[in-house]
C-alpha positions as CSV (number, residue, x, y, z in Angstrom):
1,M,-13.4,-34.9,-5.7
2,Q,-11.9,-33.8,-2.4
3,T,-13.2,-31.2,0.0
4,Q,-10.6,-29.1,2.2
5,T,-11.5,-26.9,5.2
6,Y,-9.5,-23.8,6.1
7,V,-9.8,-21.1,8.8
8,V,-9.6,-17.7,7.2
9,T,-8.6,-14.7,9.4
10,G,-9.3,-11.1,8.8
11,M,-12.8,-11.4,7.3
12,T,-15.1,-8.9,8.8
13,C,-18.2,-8.6,6.2
14,Q,-20.0,-10.0,3.3
15,H,-17.5,-8.1,0.9
16,C,-14.7,-10.1,2.6
17,V,-16.6,-13.2,1.9
18,A,-17.2,-12.3,-1.8
19,S,-13.4,-11.5,-2.3
20,V,-12.4,-14.8,-0.9
21,T,-15.0,-16.8,-2.9
22,E,-14.0,-15.1,-5.9
23,E,-10.3,-15.6,-5.7
24,V,-10.6,-19.3,-4.6
25,G,-13.2,-19.9,-7.2
26,E,-11.0,-18.9,-9.9
27,L,-8.5,-21.7,-9.2
28,A,-8.3,-24.5,-11.8
29,G,-10.0,-27.7,-10.4
30,V,-12.3,-25.9,-7.9
31,S,-16.0,-26.9,-8.3
32,S,-17.4,-25.1,-5.2
33,V,-16.5,-22.7,-2.5
34,E,-18.4,-22.0,0.7
35,V,-17.4,-19.3,3.1
36,D,-18.9,-18.8,6.5
37,L,-18.2,-15.4,7.9
38,D,-19.2,-16.2,11.5
39,S,-16.9,-19.1,11.9
40,G,-14.3,-18.0,9.4
41,R,-14.4,-21.4,7.7
42,L,-13.7,-21.9,4.1
43,R,-14.7,-25.1,2.3
44,V,-13.3,-25.9,-1.1
45,A,-14.3,-28.7,-3.2
46,G,-12.6,-29.9,-6.2
47,Q,-9.8,-32.0,-7.9
48,D,-6.1,-31.4,-7.8
49,V,-6.3,-28.2,-5.6
50,T,-3.4,-27.8,-3.3
51,V,-3.3,-26.2,0.0
52,E,-0.7,-23.9,-1.3
53,Q,-2.9,-22.8,-4.1
54,V,-5.8,-22.0,-1.8
55,Q,-3.6,-20.2,0.7
56,A,-2.2,-18.0,-2.2
57,A,-5.7,-17.2,-3.6
58,V,-6.8,-16.1,-0.1
59,T,-3.7,-14.0,0.4
60,E,-4.4,-12.5,-3.0
61,A,-7.9,-11.4,-1.6
62,G,-6.2,-9.8,1.4
63,Y,-6.6,-12.6,4.1
64,S,-4.8,-15.5,5.5
65,A,-5.9,-19.0,5.7
66,E,-4.7,-22.2,7.5
67,P,-6.0,-25.8,7.1
68,A,-8.6,-26.7,9.7
């Protein structure tokens, strides 16, 4: 199991947090997703999850993410 941390830009409310959590949580191999609205941090735990997959899921939710 590995943990990756990202900085998500564009989130302004709990609906944003829910959207990012849902999209990233649907990725194969993801076991947990934590999003902190105040800091913009996204923590993803799982196996065989690439940076590109996480970034694509965050983009699908309407935001952008960069590895922290």
